[in-house]
N, C-alpha and C positions, 0 to 999 in steps of 0.2 A: 531127751537126748539131743545134743547139738551136733550138727554136721560141720560146724565151723572147725577149721584146722588152724594150727599155730601159724603165725605169720612167717612167710618164706623169705629168704634173703632176696634183696632187690634184684640180683643178677639172675634169678630163676627164670626159666622158660616154661615152667610147669603150670603157669597160671592160666587155665583154660576152663571153659564150661562146655556143655553139650550144645549150646545155643548159637555158637559162632558170633559172638558179640563184636561189634566194630563201631566206629564213629562216622556218622554221615556229615554232620555239621556242628558248628559251635554257634550259639546264639548270644549276642551282645545287645545292649540297649543303646538307644539314642534318644535325645529329646525331640518332641514334635517339631516338624518342619526343618530338621537339620540334615536331610538326606544329601544335599549338595556338599555340605561340609565333610560328610563321611566319604563321598566320592573323591574329594580332593585328597583325603588321606589314604583310603584303601585302594583306589584305582591309580591316582597320580603318584603318590609317594611309594606305596608298597608294590605297585605294578600289577595288582590283581585285576580281574575282568568282571565287570558287572554282568549278572545274568538276570533275565526277566523272571519276576515272581509270577506264579500262577494267577490268573485274573481274579479268582475268588479271594486271594490273599493280598493282591496288589492294592486293593481299596483301603487296606489298613496302613499304607505307607511303609516306610522302611527301605532297606537296600540289601540285596543279596550279591555277594561276590565270591568268585572261585578262581583258583590257580593251582596247577599241579594236583596234589592230593588233598587240598585244603578248601573247604567251603565255610564261609562265615555269613550268618544271617544277622543283620542289624535291624532290630525291631523297635518301633516307636513305643515309648513308655511315658505316659502322661506325667507321672510323678518320678521322673528320671533321677537316678543317683548313679554315678559311675561305679563300676566294679573295680575297686582298688586293691582288693586282696584276691578274690576269685578271678581266675584268668585262664585263657587257653595256653597250652604249651605247644608251640608250633615248631616242628622239626624243620631244619633248614640244611640244605646240602652245602651252601657257601655262606656260612655265618659271618665271616669277615667281610665278604662282599656286601652283604645286606647291611651290616653295621656301617660300613663306609658310605653306602648310598643314603642311609637314614641321616647320619651326621652331616653329610654334604647338603642335605635338604633342610637342615636346621632342627632335626628331631633329636632330643636328648636320649642317649643310649647309656644305660646303667649296667655295667658288667657285674656278674656275681659268680664267684668260683666255689660256692658252697654245695654244689651238687656233684658228688664223686662220679667220675667217669664221663662227665659232660662239660662242655663250655656253653655258657648261656649269658643272655642279657635281657633286660626288660626295657620297654618303652611304654609311654602313655599315648593312646590314640588321640584323635582330635577332640574327644569328650572326656579324657582322663581315664578311660577304661585301660586296665593293665593288660599288656601283652608280653608273653615270654617267648623268646626265640632261642632254640638250643640245637646242639648237635653233639653226638657222641665224640669223645676224644679219640684220636687215632693213635 
């Protein structure tokens, strides 16, 4: 006997568990030795803040950044391949302002209107990892 229920409409607010699930961070990969390149994108371009990794993890390299309610961990991967399909979907309060900042700094912004009820665009980070930025339509 399966406890699985039929898929609910996207607009539902009934999707809960007794566990209180939430997202702490998103992990993306970077090639070895490319932390400074990532700083230029995530800190200088996106305006995020670098946070210190715990000492036991800092020895592995990488970069952790945080802003508002978003934390991204960039981990060194020896056999690095960019995530071009899988990606974080980042909620943004001022989507147009972010798009303007990115294009002004030479980052290509690709708008996509295929998500009902939302405005969104994609960018590739400094290592071609896909990032989605979106906000609900008002």
